[in-house]
C-alpha positions as CSV (number, residue, x, y, z in Angstrom):
1,M,19.3,-121.3,-38.1
2,N,18.2,-117.7,-38.7
3,M,16.6,-115.6,-35.8
4,K,12.7,-116.3,-37.0
5,K,13.5,-120.1,-37.0
6,K,15.1,-119.8,-33.6
7,A,12.2,-117.9,-32.3
8,A,9.7,-120.4,-33.6
9,A,12.0,-123.5,-32.3
10,S,12.0,-121.8,-28.7
11,R,8.4,-121.0,-28.5
12,Q,6.3,-123.7,-26.8
13,P,3.6,-125.0,-28.5
14,G,-0.1,-123.5,-28.0
15,S,1.5,-120.3,-26.6
16,P,0.3,-117.2,-28.9
17,I,2.6,-116.0,-31.5
18,P,4.5,-112.8,-29.9
19,S,5.0,-109.9,-32.4
20,A,6.4,-106.6,-31.6
21,R,3.6,-104.9,-33.5
22,R,0.7,-106.0,-31.8
23,P,-0.4,-103.0,-29.8
24,E,-1.2,-104.9,-26.7
25,D,2.6,-105.6,-26.2
26,E,3.4,-102.1,-25.9
27,R,5.8,-101.4,-22.6
28,L,5.2,-98.2,-20.5
29,S,7.3,-97.3,-17.8
30,L,6.8,-99.1,-14.4
31,A,5.3,-95.7,-12.8
32,S,3.2,-95.4,-15.6
33,S,2.0,-98.9,-15.5
34,F,0.9,-99.2,-11.9
35,A,-0.7,-96.0,-12.0
36,Y,-3.1,-97.1,-14.9
37,G,-2.9,-100.5,-13.4
38,F,-4.3,-99.0,-10.1
39,Q,-6.8,-97.2,-12.3
40,H,-8.1,-100.6,-13.5
41,V,-8.4,-102.1,-9.6
42,L,-10.6,-99.0,-8.7
43,T,-12.9,-99.6,-11.7
44,M,-13.6,-102.9,-10.8
45,Y,-13.1,-103.1,-6.9
46,G,-16.8,-102.5,-6.2
47,G,-17.9,-105.7,-8.6
48,I,-15.3,-107.9,-7.3
49,I,-16.2,-107.8,-3.5
50,A,-19.7,-107.5,-4.4
51,V,-20.0,-111.1,-4.9
52,P,-18.3,-112.4,-1.7
53,L,-20.3,-109.8,0.3
54,I,-23.5,-111.4,-0.9
55,V,-23.0,-115.1,-0.9
56,G,-20.9,-114.4,2.8
57,Q,-24.2,-112.9,4.0
58,A,-26.3,-115.3,2.4
59,A,-24.2,-118.1,4.1
60,G,-24.4,-116.4,7.5
61,L,-20.8,-115.9,7.9
62,S,-19.1,-113.7,10.5
63,P,-17.7,-110.9,9.3
64,S,-14.0,-111.9,9.9
65,D,-14.8,-115.0,7.5
66,I,-16.7,-112.4,5.0
67,G,-13.3,-110.5,5.0
68,I,-11.6,-113.9,4.3
69,L,-13.9,-114.2,1.3
70,I,-13.2,-110.7,0.0
71,A,-9.6,-111.2,0.4
72,A,-9.6,-114.5,-1.3
73,A,-11.6,-112.8,-4.4
74,L,-8.9,-110.2,-4.7
75,F,-6.0,-112.6,-4.6
76,M,-7.4,-115.1,-7.1
77,G,-8.7,-112.1,-9.5
78,G,-5.1,-110.8,-9.2
79,L,-3.7,-114.3,-10.2
80,A,-6.3,-114.9,-13.0
81,T,-5.7,-111.5,-14.4
82,L,-1.8,-112.1,-14.5
83,L,-2.8,-115.8,-16.2
84,Q,-4.8,-114.0,-18.7
85,T,-2.8,-111.0,-19.5
86,L,0.8,-112.7,-19.4
87,G,-0.3,-116.2,-20.4
88,L,1.4,-119.5,-20.4
89,P,1.3,-122.3,-23.0
90,F,-2.6,-123.0,-24.0
91,F,-3.6,-120.3,-21.1
92,G,-4.3,-116.7,-21.4
93,S,-5.2,-114.5,-24.2
94,Q,-2.4,-111.9,-23.9
95,L,-5.3,-109.2,-24.1
96,P,-5.4,-106.2,-21.6
97,L,-8.4,-108.0,-19.7
98,V,-9.1,-107.9,-16.0
99,Q,-10.2,-111.0,-14.4
100,G,-12.4,-111.3,-11.2
101,V,-15.2,-113.2,-9.5
102,S,-18.0,-113.4,-11.6
103,F,-21.4,-111.6,-11.2
104,A,-23.4,-114.3,-13.2
105,S,-22.9,-116.8,-10.6
106,V,-24.2,-115.0,-7.8
107,A,-28.0,-115.9,-7.9
108,T,-27.0,-119.7,-8.5
109,M,-24.5,-119.7,-5.6
110,V,-26.7,-118.1,-3.1
111,A,-29.5,-120.6,-4.1
112,I,-27.4,-123.4,-3.4
113,V,-25.9,-122.1,-0.1
114,T,-29.4,-121.2,1.2
115,G,-30.9,-124.6,-0.1
116,G,-28.8,-126.6,2.7
117,G,-25.6,-127.3,0.8
118,G,-23.7,-124.3,2.0
119,L,-20.5,-123.1,0.8
120,P,-18.5,-126.5,0.4
121,A,-21.2,-127.5,-1.8
122,V,-20.6,-124.2,-3.8
123,F,-17.2,-125.0,-3.9
124,G,-17.5,-128.4,-5.3
125,A,-19.9,-127.2,-8.1
126,V,-17.5,-124.4,-9.1
127,I,-14.7,-127.1,-9.2
128,V,-16.5,-129.5,-11.4
129,S,-18.2,-127.0,-13.9
130,A,-15.0,-125.2,-14.2
131,A,-13.3,-128.6,-15.1
132,I,-15.9,-129.1,-17.9
133,G,-15.6,-125.6,-19.2
134,L,-11.9,-126.2,-19.5
135,L,-12.6,-128.8,-21.8
136,I,-15.4,-127.4,-24.0
137,A,-13.2,-124.0,-24.3
138,P,-11.8,-125.2,-27.5
139,V,-15.5,-126.1,-28.9
140,F,-16.4,-122.6,-28.1
141,S,-13.8,-121.1,-29.3
142,K,-14.3,-122.5,-33.2
143,I,-17.4,-120.7,-33.5
144,V,-15.6,-117.3,-34.0
145,R,-16.6,-117.3,-37.5
146,F,-19.9,-116.7,-36.3
147,F,-18.8,-113.6,-34.7
148,P,-19.3,-111.1,-37.3
149,P,-19.6,-107.2,-36.6
150,V,-23.2,-107.6,-36.6
151,V,-22.9,-109.8,-33.7
152,T,-20.0,-108.4,-31.9
153,G,-21.0,-104.9,-32.2
154,T,-24.7,-105.9,-31.2
155,V,-23.0,-107.6,-27.8
156,I,-20.5,-105.0,-27.2
157,T,-23.3,-102.5,-27.2
158,T,-25.3,-104.5,-25.0
159,I,-22.5,-104.9,-22.6
160,G,-22.4,-101.2,-22.0
161,L,-26.2,-100.8,-21.8
162,T,-26.5,-103.7,-19.4
163,L,-23.7,-102.3,-17.0
164,M,-25.7,-98.6,-16.9
165,P,-27.9,-99.7,-14.4
166,V,-24.8,-100.7,-12.1
167,A,-23.6,-97.1,-12.6
168,A,-26.8,-95.8,-11.5
169,N,-27.2,-97.9,-8.4
170,W,-23.5,-97.0,-7.3
171,A,-24.2,-93.1,-7.9
172,M,-27.3,-93.6,-5.5
173,G,-25.1,-94.9,-2.9
174,G,-24.9,-98.6,-3.5
175,N,-26.9,-100.1,-0.8
176,K,-30.8,-99.9,-1.3
177,K,-31.4,-100.4,2.4
178,A,-29.3,-97.5,3.4
179,D,-31.1,-94.3,4.6
180,D,-29.3,-92.2,2.0
181,Y,-29.9,-94.2,-0.6
182,G,-30.7,-92.0,-3.7
183,S,-29.9,-89.0,-1.8
184,M,-29.0,-85.5,-3.6
185,A,-25.6,-85.9,-1.5
186,N,-25.0,-89.1,-3.2
187,I,-25.9,-88.2,-6.7
188,G,-24.2,-84.9,-6.2
189,L,-21.0,-86.5,-5.4
190,A,-21.2,-88.7,-8.4
191,G,-21.9,-85.9,-10.6
192,I,-19.1,-83.9,-9.5
193,T,-16.9,-86.9,-10.0
194,L,-18.4,-87.3,-13.4
195,A,-17.5,-83.7,-14.2
196,L,-14.1,-84.0,-13.1
197,V,-13.7,-87.0,-15.6
198,L,-14.7,-84.9,-18.3
199,V,-12.6,-81.6,-17.1
200,F,-9.5,-83.7,-16.8
201,S,-10.3,-85.5,-20.4
202,K,-10.2,-82.1,-21.6
203,V,-7.0,-81.1,-20.3
204,G,-4.2,-80.5,-22.9
205,S,-1.8,-83.2,-21.2
206,A,-2.2,-86.4,-22.4
207,T,-1.0,-88.4,-19.2
208,I,-3.7,-86.3,-17.3
209,S,-6.1,-87.0,-19.9
210,R,-5.4,-90.9,-19.6
211,L,-5.4,-90.8,-15.9
212,S,-8.9,-88.9,-16.1
213,I,-10.6,-91.6,-14.4
214,L,-7.9,-92.2,-11.3
215,L,-7.7,-88.4,-11.0
216,A,-11.5,-87.8,-10.9
217,M,-12.0,-90.9,-8.3
218,V,-9.2,-89.1,-6.2
219,G,-10.8,-85.8,-6.4
220,G,-14.4,-87.1,-5.6
221,T,-13.0,-89.1,-2.6
222,I,-11.4,-86.0,-1.3
223,I,-14.5,-83.7,-1.5
224,A,-16.1,-86.8,0.1
225,V,-13.6,-86.6,3.3
226,V,-14.6,-82.9,3.6
227,T,-17.8,-83.0,3.4
228,G,-18.2,-86.1,5.8
229,M,-19.2,-88.6,3.1
230,A,-16.2,-90.8,3.7
231,N,-15.0,-92.8,6.6
232,F,-11.4,-93.9,6.8
233,S,-11.3,-94.6,10.6
234,K,-12.0,-98.2,10.2
235,V,-8.6,-98.6,7.9
236,A,-6.6,-99.7,10.8
237,D,-9.0,-102.1,12.0
238,G,-8.1,-106.0,11.6
239,P,-4.5,-107.6,10.2
240,I,-2.3,-105.8,8.0
241,V,-1.1,-109.0,6.4
242,A,-2.8,-112.2,5.8
243,F,-2.3,-115.0,3.3
244,P,-5.8,-117.0,2.1
245,T,-5.5,-120.3,4.0
246,P,-6.5,-123.2,1.4
247,F,-9.8,-124.6,2.3
248,H,-10.2,-122.3,5.4
249,L,-14.2,-122.2,5.1
250,G,-14.4,-126.0,4.6
251,M,-13.6,-128.7,2.1
252,P,-15.7,-129.1,-1.1
253,T,-18.9,-131.3,-1.0
254,F,-20.0,-132.6,-4.6
255,E,-23.8,-132.4,-5.2
256,I,-25.5,-133.3,-8.5
257,A,-27.9,-130.5,-8.7
258,A,-25.4,-128.2,-7.4
259,I,-23.2,-129.3,-10.2
260,I,-25.8,-128.8,-13.1
261,S,-27.0,-125.5,-12.1
262,M,-23.3,-124.5,-12.0
263,V,-22.7,-126.0,-15.3
264,I,-25.4,-123.7,-17.0
265,V,-23.7,-120.7,-15.5
266,V,-20.2,-121.6,-16.8
267,L,-21.7,-121.6,-20.1
268,V,-22.9,-118.2,-19.7
269,I,-19.6,-117.0,-18.4
270,L,-17.9,-118.7,-21.3
271,T,-20.4,-116.8,-23.6
272,E,-19.8,-113.6,-21.8
273,T,-15.8,-113.9,-21.5
274,M,-15.6,-114.7,-25.3
275,A,-17.7,-111.5,-26.0
276,D,-15.4,-109.5,-23.9
277,I,-12.5,-111.0,-25.6
278,L,-13.8,-109.9,-28.6
279,A,-14.8,-106.9,-27.7
280,V,-11.3,-105.6,-26.4
281,G,-9.8,-106.9,-29.5
282,E,-11.8,-104.7,-31.2
283,I,-11.0,-101.9,-29.2
284,V,-7.2,-102.6,-28.9
285,G,-7.3,-103.1,-32.8
286,T,-5.4,-106.6,-32.8
287,K,-6.3,-109.9,-34.4
288,V,-8.3,-112.5,-32.2
289,D,-8.6,-115.9,-33.8
290,S,-10.2,-118.9,-32.4
291,K,-6.6,-120.2,-30.8
292,R,-6.6,-116.9,-28.9
293,I,-10.2,-117.3,-27.6
294,A,-9.6,-120.8,-26.5
295,A,-6.4,-120.1,-24.6
296,G,-8.8,-116.9,-23.0
297,L,-11.3,-119.4,-21.8
298,R,-9.1,-122.0,-20.5
299,A,-7.5,-119.0,-18.5
300,D,-10.8,-118.4,-17.2
301,M,-11.6,-122.0,-16.3
302,G,-8.1,-122.7,-15.2
303,S,-8.2,-119.8,-12.3
304,S,-12.0,-120.8,-11.7
305,L,-11.1,-124.5,-10.9
306,L,-8.2,-123.4,-8.5
307,A,-10.3,-120.6,-7.0
308,P,-12.2,-122.6,-4.4
309,I,-9.1,-123.7,-2.8
310,F,-8.4,-120.2,-1.5
311,G,-12.1,-119.8,-0.8
312,S,-13.3,-118.1,-4.2
313,F,-15.9,-118.7,-6.9
314,T,-15.9,-118.7,-10.7
315,Q,-13.5,-116.1,-12.6
316,S,-14.5,-114.4,-15.8
317,A,-13.5,-111.2,-17.7
318,F,-14.7,-107.7,-16.3
319,A,-16.7,-105.7,-18.8
320,Q,-16.3,-102.4,-17.2
321,N,-12.7,-102.6,-17.6
322,V,-13.2,-103.0,-21.5
323,G,-14.9,-99.8,-21.2
324,L,-11.6,-98.4,-19.4
325,V,-9.0,-99.5,-22.1
326,A,-11.4,-97.6,-24.7
327,V,-11.3,-94.2,-22.5
328,T,-7.9,-94.4,-21.7
329,K,-6.5,-95.5,-25.1
330,I,-4.0,-97.5,-22.9
331,R,-4.1,-100.9,-25.0
332,S,-0.8,-102.4,-22.8
333,R,-1.5,-105.8,-21.7
334,Y,1.2,-105.0,-19.2
335,V,-0.6,-102.1,-17.8
336,V,-3.6,-104.7,-16.7
337,A,-0.5,-107.3,-15.7
338,A,0.3,-104.7,-13.0
339,G,-3.3,-104.1,-11.9
340,G,-3.2,-108.1,-11.3
341,V,-0.3,-107.5,-9.3
342,I,-2.0,-104.8,-7.0
343,L,-5.1,-107.1,-6.8
344,V,-2.8,-110.0,-5.4
345,L,-1.1,-107.4,-2.9
346,L,-4.7,-106.2,-1.8
347,G,-5.6,-109.8,-1.1
348,L,-2.6,-110.4,0.8
349,L,-2.8,-106.7,2.6
350,P,-6.3,-106.6,4.0
351,V,-5.1,-103.2,5.0
352,L,-5.0,-101.9,1.6
353,G,-8.1,-103.5,0.7
354,R,-9.9,-101.7,3.7
355,V,-8.4,-98.2,2.0
356,V,-9.6,-98.8,-1.3
357,A,-13.0,-100.2,0.3
358,A,-13.6,-96.7,1.9
359,V,-13.9,-94.8,-1.6
360,P,-17.8,-94.0,-1.7
361,T,-19.6,-95.9,-4.0
362,A,-21.0,-92.8,-5.3
363,V,-17.6,-91.9,-6.6
364,L,-17.4,-94.9,-8.4
365,G,-20.9,-94.5,-10.0
366,G,-19.9,-91.0,-11.6
367,A,-16.9,-92.7,-13.3
368,G,-19.0,-95.8,-14.2
369,I,-21.1,-93.7,-16.1
370,V,-18.3,-92.8,-18.7
371,L,-17.0,-96.1,-18.6
372,F,-19.8,-98.2,-19.1
373,G,-21.0,-95.6,-21.9
374,T,-17.8,-95.9,-23.5
375,V,-18.4,-99.5,-23.9
376,A,-21.6,-99.0,-25.6
377,A,-20.0,-96.3,-27.8
378,S,-17.5,-98.7,-29.0
379,G,-20.2,-101.1,-30.1
380,I,-21.9,-98.7,-31.9
381,R,-18.8,-97.8,-33.6
382,T,-18.5,-101.5,-34.7
383,L,-22.0,-101.6,-35.7
384,A,-21.3,-98.7,-38.2
385,K,-19.0,-101.1,-40.2
386,V,-22.0,-103.5,-40.9
387,E,-23.5,-103.5,-44.2
388,Y,-27.1,-102.9,-43.9
389,R,-28.5,-103.0,-47.5
390,N,-30.2,-106.0,-49.3
391,N,-29.8,-108.0,-46.1
392,M,-31.2,-108.5,-42.6
393,N,-28.6,-107.3,-40.8
394,L,-30.6,-104.2,-39.1
395,I,-33.4,-106.6,-38.0
396,I,-30.7,-108.9,-36.3
397,V,-29.3,-106.1,-34.3
398,A,-32.9,-104.4,-33.3
399,A,-34.3,-107.8,-32.3
400,S,-30.7,-108.8,-30.4
401,I,-30.5,-106.0,-28.5
402,G,-34.1,-105.4,-27.7
403,F,-33.7,-108.9,-26.1
404,G,-30.8,-108.3,-24.4
405,M,-32.5,-105.1,-22.8
406,I,-35.6,-107.4,-21.5
407,P,-33.9,-108.5,-18.2
408,I,-32.7,-104.9,-17.6
409,A,-35.9,-103.4,-18.0
410,A,-38.1,-106.0,-16.3
411,P,-35.6,-108.0,-13.8
412,T,-38.5,-110.2,-12.9
413,F,-39.4,-111.2,-16.7
414,Y,-37.8,-114.8,-16.4
415,D,-39.1,-115.6,-13.0
416,K,-41.7,-118.0,-14.0
417,F,-39.5,-119.7,-16.4
418,P,-37.5,-122.9,-15.8
419,S,-34.4,-122.5,-13.5
420,W,-32.0,-123.4,-16.0
421,F,-33.8,-121.1,-18.7
422,S,-33.7,-118.1,-16.5
423,T,-30.0,-118.5,-15.4
424,I,-29.1,-118.2,-19.1
425,F,-31.5,-115.4,-20.2
426,H,-31.3,-113.5,-16.9
427,S,-28.1,-111.8,-18.2
428,G,-28.8,-109.3,-20.7
429,I,-25.5,-109.9,-22.4
430,S,-25.9,-113.6,-22.8
431,S,-29.5,-112.9,-24.0
432,A,-28.3,-110.6,-26.8
433,A,-25.4,-113.0,-27.7
434,V,-27.4,-115.8,-28.1
435,M,-30.1,-113.9,-29.9
436,A,-27.5,-112.4,-32.3
437,I,-25.5,-115.7,-32.9
438,A,-28.9,-117.5,-33.4
439,L,-30.3,-114.6,-35.9
440,N,-27.1,-114.1,-37.8
441,L,-26.9,-118.1,-38.4
442,L,-30.6,-117.7,-39.7
443,F,-30.5,-114.9,-41.8
444,N,-26.8,-115.0,-43.2
445,H,-25.8,-118.7,-43.2
446,M,-29.2,-120.4,-43.9
447,K,-30.1,-118.3,-46.7
448,A,-32.7,-120.7,-48.0
449,G,-36.0,-118.6,-48.1
450,N,-34.4,-115.4,-48.3
451,S,-35.6,-112.9,-50.7
452,E,-34.3,-109.8,-52.3
453,N,-36.8,-107.5,-50.3
454,Q,-36.7,-109.4,-47.1
455,S,-38.1,-107.3,-44.5
456,V,-40.1,-103.7,-44.5
457,F,-36.9,-102.9,-42.3
458,V,-34.5,-102.9,-45.2
459,A,-36.6,-100.4,-47.0
460,G,-35.1,-97.5,-44.6
461,T,-31.5,-98.5,-44.2
462,G,-30.2,-96.5,-47.3
463,R,-30.7,-93.3,-49.0
464,V,-33.1,-93.3,-52.1
465,I,-33.3,-90.8,-54.6
466,R,-36.3,-90.9,-57.3
467,E,-35.7,-91.6,-60.9
468,D,-37.7,-88.2,-61.7
469,D,-34.9,-86.4,-59.4
470,L,-32.1,-87.7,-62.1
471,K,-33.9,-86.9,-65.4
472,P,-32.6,-83.3,-65.4
473,L,-28.9,-84.1,-64.6
474,A,-26.7,-84.3,-67.9
475,D,-23.4,-86.3,-68.2
476,G,-20.4,-84.8,-66.1
477,D,-22.8,-82.8,-63.8
478,R,-21.6,-83.0,-60.0
479,F,-21.9,-81.5,-56.9
480,E,-19.1,-79.7,-55.2
481,G,-19.2,-77.4,-52.3
482,G,-22.9,-77.7,-51.9
483,K,-23.3,-76.5,-55.9
484,L,-24.1,-78.0,-59.1
485,I,-21.3,-78.2,-61.5
486,D,-21.5,-79.4,-65.2
487,C,-19.1,-81.0,-67.1
488,D,-17.4,-77.7,-68.3
489,G,-17.1,-76.4,-64.5
490,K,-19.7,-74.0,-64.9
491,E,-22.3,-73.8,-61.9
492,V,-26.0,-74.7,-62.8
493,P,-28.7,-72.5,-61.2
494,V,-30.6,-74.6,-58.7
495,E,-34.2,-73.2,-58.5
496,S,-35.8,-73.3,-55.1
497,A,-39.2,-75.2,-54.5
498,S,-40.9,-72.1,-53.3
499,S,-39.7,-70.4,-56.6
500,S,-41.2,-73.1,-58.6
501,D,-44.4,-72.5,-57.0
502,H,-44.9,-68.8,-58.4
């Protein structure tokens, strides 16, 4: 038996086929992996702790119990990241994707908590909805053929655009109720951090350039300490080591209404995670097929199923870290796995979490502008590969991005709609994804009724030269270096419009 056959025989069924040529399988030194992994943690830290903070406050928990929710979110985010990046048979896309508590579920969980169900009802709804999501993950993965570049580019661009308000909010201070929210001090600190990102990116050293986000955050934090805008005095408060206790905040209860609403959220999360998998696959430059998507979605739902045991919620891929992969050009999944290890340690060592939590939100905002903008730029690069002549792709892109921007431009737009509808379309990412998929099906798959000149938009998508402009040209004429050359290699004089008027 040759080596290839031995490898095939030893591989467990359902696991992605390993290949040394895959860019995501690159291995860096241990020190570099953890340095870049820590950069991923810093990028998503504000987002991952926001959900337990909001839900814990809505549930009326004490500060210590909210601290447990935060520790559980970090711990489960780390485990979910390890599952997604390293993978098990049938679980994990083996792509550089950071996992964490999904923000898409916040509104629904707050509604369940304040509706009388409390956290136990939230935990029960997460368990059941995640189990349903686990069952339907393979079905979701089969629709990958309906995600050509016109769809993926639109969704990736929308991901970046929808994250920009998050970066702006962070740059202003993060807490809208704070007295200094939107102050020149906060925005100035964000601006300095942004400037540091650009300066470090410009430095000739490849290592410094790749670590530009982390170094800028460290530099911004040092400036914040010197100017009195950062406070590390509470780092020593609380336990140093703490393991998330199973069902510490109560055993799950199962309420039909809560489960139904959370199932809708899970559909949104599956859509967003699939978009993130396709996005990072495009950025990394690796093949992403339906089996790989299914494994990634199962990792999402499997970790979500286990999360309530430790006091956490639904897990999903973090779009902002997709942007970090694009910025740093570090495509190794082992780097993100190192970030997963750091997240687990942060969950077990609250003291480390308190250190990271002391980084000013404005610093995160300055870095976020570059990160999230890079996601949008990656989407635009994908859209540049799309053919726009003699088809309706331009209007697909225009309508889908416009539709995705509605909840960003007008957050209350869907408040009067049925709750199931607003849950789905309140997310700009899922709004754009649904519209792009539907329009792609309508115009590119159901071609009955299409005409050659389908829309006024088509006329402006290509360069047009009038027939009269071609008549003076002879066979063999060509343009070289801005000059018109005939078939004998001689330059043909070009008379300007102003000269012909006299």
